[in-house]
C-alpha positions as CSV (number, residue, x, y, z in Angstrom):
1,M,39.0,157.5,-49.1
2,S,40.1,157.2,-45.5
3,E,42.6,160.0,-44.2
4,L,46.4,159.2,-43.3
5,P,46.9,160.1,-39.6
6,A,49.2,163.1,-39.0
7,I,52.6,162.4,-38.6
8,D,52.8,163.3,-34.9
9,E,50.1,160.6,-34.3
10,I,52.0,157.6,-35.4
11,P,53.7,155.8,-32.9
12,V,57.6,155.6,-32.9
13,D,58.8,152.0,-33.5
14,T,61.4,151.2,-30.9
15,K,61.9,147.5,-31.4
16,N,65.2,146.1,-32.2
17,W,64.6,144.2,-35.2
18,T,67.9,142.7,-35.7
19,V,67.1,140.4,-32.5
20,V,64.3,139.1,-34.6
21,L,66.8,138.0,-37.1
22,E,68.8,136.0,-34.9
23,N,66.4,134.4,-32.2
24,G,62.8,134.6,-34.3
25,C,59.7,136.1,-33.4
26,A,57.2,134.2,-31.1
27,E,54.5,137.2,-32.2
28,C,54.6,136.4,-35.8
29,G,56.3,132.8,-36.1
30,F,59.3,133.9,-38.1
31,M,62.0,131.2,-37.7
32,P,65.5,132.0,-38.5
33,G,67.3,129.5,-40.6
34,Y,64.1,128.3,-42.0
35,A,64.3,126.1,-44.8
36,Y,62.2,127.5,-47.6
37,E,62.4,123.9,-49.5
38,D,59.8,122.7,-46.8
39,N,57.2,125.1,-47.9
40,E,55.0,122.9,-50.1
41,R,54.9,120.3,-47.1
42,R,54.2,123.0,-44.7
43,I,51.3,124.1,-46.6
44,L,49.9,120.9,-47.5
45,S,50.2,119.8,-43.8
46,L,47.5,122.6,-43.1
47,V,44.9,121.6,-45.8
48,A,42.9,119.0,-43.4
49,P,43.1,121.3,-40.0
50,V,42.0,124.4,-42.1
51,R,38.9,122.3,-44.0
52,A,38.2,121.0,-40.3
53,A,37.9,124.6,-39.0
54,F,35.7,125.6,-41.8
55,E,33.6,122.7,-41.6
56,N,33.0,123.2,-37.7
57,S,32.4,126.9,-37.7
58,A,29.7,129.2,-38.5
59,L,31.0,130.3,-41.4
60,T,29.7,127.6,-43.5
């Protein structure tokens, strides 16, 4: 088991996350006002690009 870092080794979080809730986050792709009913369409639209990436990679 790995050891947890000492409490004084953990960096302090200084981001203002309320801004992310209103404006979104370019770093993670979060979009406020996101229409969750579109999830099925969004996921299905990823099938072809992901398949192509695996077919063209050294992972296979």
